[in-house]
C-alpha angles and dihedrals in degrees: 000000000000091000089057089059090062097219112180119245111268094024117147114241126186117218115203107167133120119271116266142086093316091054090056094045093049093048093052091043090054090049090049091059089047096251122149110239120221111186116217115192112237090229093062112120116238094256091055091048088052090051092052092047092051101040095042091045093230118197096189140018128201112198139172091223128064122247137176110296095007121133124217096237096165130016106283095002130097129201126203130178118225130199112213119212088246131015112267117247117212090184093233093299124138092238121189106166142020118188114198103220145143090248116190095334136038090260108106116235143152123255108216122203131182124219089251092052092052090049091052095050093045091052091047093049093051092056083072102033094042092202122174144165091288093062124099113199120202109216130200106140125112107267095211088064101033122036119108106062090029116039095020091046093049093049092045093058095040096248121155117249118206109202097208109221092187116059096174104113097238094050092042092053091048090052091045091056093042090053094038092234116203103183134045119190108178146139117269089248091063094046087054089054091050091050090057094054111119099192093103091231114146130200105233095162095055114105099169132032112182123193114204146149094061141016117296113243117225091235092055093048091049097043095047092050092047093048099044105016087235126119120232111234111213118214137184119221124178122190091223092051115019122224105001104170140001132188101226099138103052110016093148103036093041101028091149094061126088084216135228128328112297124229112330097343127123124202136193139170111250119214096353120198125226090284093052094254120138145120117316111240123191136195128183146082127331098030112160117277096220148331115251128216094052101023113234117175122226092251090059093047098052125077106220088327096316127114114216107217102196089238117127109221148151133214129219127219091273092055096255115152123226118192115218104176146300133284084229129035120264134176117206115207116182093323096317116113119218115190 
């Protein structure tokens, strides 16, 4: 169906559809025709969609809702061509993905990633996760916000993904046990909901429960461990970088740490004060290829090979990272960041 639309290689296509199997299929189909995918959350108001279309110079949009001039090219999906004010320039890169985000400041920008960059960060992340074909991952995060080192990683290693239709804790736990889920990767808010479940169901098949998207509250870490006798492993993911750190070695004793560098990453504290607190800087594989609108190449973004995250942090003697705050204000709502 996409071939019939004759989109040119390297074109930028917005994808605004609900998370689920169709979201995955459409993303990979767009990649197969060499399009660059720009996810647009379904909850975006029309004025924000218009901003994304204009700033990211989109040439096409696939949506689950009809709009003026859109054609129903698949059941339940609508395609519309767009004409940007100026032709987009991918600067010769093999781009796969641009995420419109606030990045490390409140200035809105697009994070551009090549296919090779996504491959590198997926391989690095799995050196920590150690996922394989025997794993069954229970999924309930928004795909427009979480896709590359989650869905792409799971598919790459041949793991099974269970797209949980029921997010109520009791139903979710029943599905988890029915599917023999081995990995949970959720926001702290959802782990807190699970910890309050009174059904008595346990999760004997789960080997790894990862808390991400925002800081893990002490109460959630404690309640989840008490309820399921499983530690919550806190992790730090950054859209510009991938999986930066994960607390695999001391999830109970150091529950408030995002852990040590994940995969092939290195971390340091830039310009620390007398107490050792400063900006978290990261070096390693899978770092973004550029910012878009305006275009800023990776070489101009990095500081002697290091990416400065905008997170204020400290490190202990074992190299564990503790996040203390942001250089700019951010609200995290169910895994969606609002700057």
